N, C-alpha and C positions, 0 to 999 in steps of 0.2 A: 537349275532353278535360278542361279545368281544372275543369269543373263536375261531373264524375263522382265517385262515392265513392272515397275513397282519396287524393284530391288536396286540397291546402291551398288554400282559397278566401279571398276577401276577408272574408266573414262570420266565418270561423274566426280569421283574423288580428285582426279587430275584437274578438272575444271575448277572445282572449289579451291584446291590448293593454289592454282595459278591466280585466281581472283584474290585470295588472301595475301599471296606474296607480292603481287603487283600493288595492291592497296597499301600494304605496309611500307614498301620501298618508296612509293610516290608520296604518301602523306608524312611519313616520319624521317625520310632521308632527302628526297628531292625538294619538297617544299621548304623545309628548314634551310637547306643549303642555298636556295635561290631567294626566297621571300622572307623566311623566318616565320615560325608558328605564332609569334607574339604580335606580329604586325597585322594591320587590317586586311591587307591583301592576302597574307598567309591564312588568316582565319576564314576569309571568304572562299578562297580556293579549297581549303580543307573541307568546309561545309558542303560546297557544291560537289566536290568529288566523292565525299562520303554518301551524299544523297544518290548520286549516280551508281555507286557501288551497291548500295542497298536495293536500288531498283533492279540491278542486274540479278542479284540473288533472289529477289522476290519473283521476278518473271521466270527465272530459271527453275525455281521450285514448282511453279505452276505448269511450266512446259513438261516437267518430269511427271507430275502427279495427275494432270488432267487427262481424262480419257479422250483419245483422238476421235472417237465416234463409232458406236456399235450399230450393227445392222439389227433392226427389230426382228425378234424370232418369228413373228407372224407375217413377215413381209412376203408378199406374193405379187409379182408383176401382173397388172391387169392390162392385157394387150388390147382390150376393147375400150379402154378409157381414153376419150378424145383429149382430155386435159393433160395427159402425160406426154410431154413433148418428144421424148427420145426413149427407145428401148434398145439397149446395147445387146448385141448378139455375139456369139463366138466367131472367131476368125474363120473357123472351118465348121461346116455343117449347117450354119444358120440358126442354131438353137439359142434360146435365151441363156444367159450366163448363169451357171449353177456351180456352187462351190462344193466339191466332193468331200473336202475335209470338214467343212462346217455343216454340211447337209442342209443348205438352204440356197435360195436364189440370191444372186448378187445384184444390188441396185446399180444403176449407172454410176460410173466413176469409183466404184468400190473395188478393192483388191484384197486378196488374202496375203497376210504377212506371215512368213514362216517363223519369224522370231516371236511375234506376239501370239501366233497360233490362232488367229481369227481374222475375219474380214474387217477392213477399215473403211469407213465412209470417206469418199474423196481423198484417198490416200495419196500423199505426195512422196514420202520416202520414210524409211526407218532410220532414225538417227541414233548412232551409238553414243553420242555425247549426252543425250537425255534418256537413253535406254527406253525409248518410246517411239511410237510412230508419230509422224506429223500428218494429221488428217483434218477433217472438217471442224472438229470441236476445239483443237488446240493450235490451228495454223496461225491465227492472229497473234496469240500470245508468244508463239515461237518467233515470229517476225519481230515483235516488239523486243524480245530478249536479244536477238541478233543486233537490232538497232542500238539498244543500250550498250551492248558490248563494244560495238564499233565506235560509238561516241566516247565511251570511257577509255578505250584504247588510244584514240587520237588525243584526247585530253591528257592522258597519262604521258604520251610521247612528248607533248609540249612541255609539261612540267619536268620530265626527266631530262630533256635536252637543256632546259634552262638550269636545272640543278647541276648537271655535269659541266656546263660551261662556267658557271659561277664558282664551282668548287675547284676548278683546275689550278688557279693560282695558289691555293692552300696546299696542294700536293707538293709544291716545290719547297715548302718549308720543312726542314729536317725534324724528324720525330713526331710528325703529325699523322694521326690515325684517321685517314680520310675514308668516307663511305663511297667514294667515287666508283670503285670496282663493283660494288653491289648495284649502284645506279645503272652502270653500263650493262651488267648482266640482265637487269630488269628490262632495259631498253631492247636488248636482243630478243627477249621473250615477247615483249609487247608488239614489236614491229610486225612479225608474221601474223599475229592475231588480228591486228588492225587491217592488214592487207587482205587476209582471207575473209574476214567478216564483211569488209567493204565489197569484195567480189560476190559474196553470197547475197548481200542485199541487192546488188545490181541484177543478179540472176533472177531473184524472186520478184523484183520490180518488173522485169521482162515477162515473167510468167503471169503476174497479176494483170498486166495490161492486155494479155491475150487470153486470160481466164484458162490457164493451163496448169496442170501439176507437172512435177518432174517426170513422172511415169508417162503422162500423156504427151509430153514433149518428145520423148524418145519413141513412143509409138507413132506420133505424128510424122516424124522424120521418115519412117518406113512407109506410112500411108501416103505421104506426099510423093515419094519415089514411085510407088506403085501407080498412083494417079497419073503422074507425068508420063510414065511408061505406057499407060493406056490412052494417053491423049486427053486426059481430064484435068480439071482444076480441083485441088484439095482445099477444103475449108473446115477449120476446126469447129465441130458442132456446138460447142459451148461458148464460142466467141460472140459476145453481145455488143461489142464496141468498147473503146477505151473507158468511157465514163461509167457505163453500167458494169463493166468488169471490175473496176475499182470499188464501186458501191457494193457489189456482191461480196467482196472480201471485207469491206469496212463494217458491213452489217452482219457478217457471217450468215448470209442467207444461203439456202441450199438451191443449187441450180436445177437439180432433178427433184422429182416429186415421189415421195414414198407413199405408195397406196397400200394400206392395210385393210383387207376386206372386213366389213362390219359383220358381226355375228347376229343372226336373225333370232 
């Protein structure tokens, strides 16, 4: 049960511990060593970095707790509805997609998550760092969290480098207990975080511009190969053009239409 969504797991504890350690080292060691906490520059950078750290924690909490998107229990695809642009079918057999584990039809772009044990609307992937799926309802907040982490990591690296450089002459003085080693360790931790989150942001920027999910990207690679093998051109069915793709994520609009039959 500890691995199911809504439960605190070791990766979540690790993320919170890393945020706390980096914040402490940056604010109480690096900034005092470089700018001083009593100076105007020190106070301004402390306030700015604290606000950024709080934004990271707030968006992280939302990404963990927000439901990624549930399939309505009464959902039934209406194959005769002319307003429904796309009906996804199985790769084999040509039948409409039906989830045997959830016992209901799957809307377009929905996938079953083995960890969450249910189907997720516009599922991108299951993220162990939030112990939750990234889907239709929490995709935007997940991206904002990654953006804040990347910005905070780069900001921290600048302050840590400045603190390490300005504290170096003090290390040469005998009997001086310098926090330089702690600052360097923090820098070693922050560097891969900044690098990985920057790559993740770039990856999702590519996906947004093409209106794809991570799952659809990997499925599209095979579909493109099969299309080229047959002498055809592959086109991602949800690609609306760069502008409309960005707008669709910004407004969290659903590309597909869920048609629930009205009860008479």
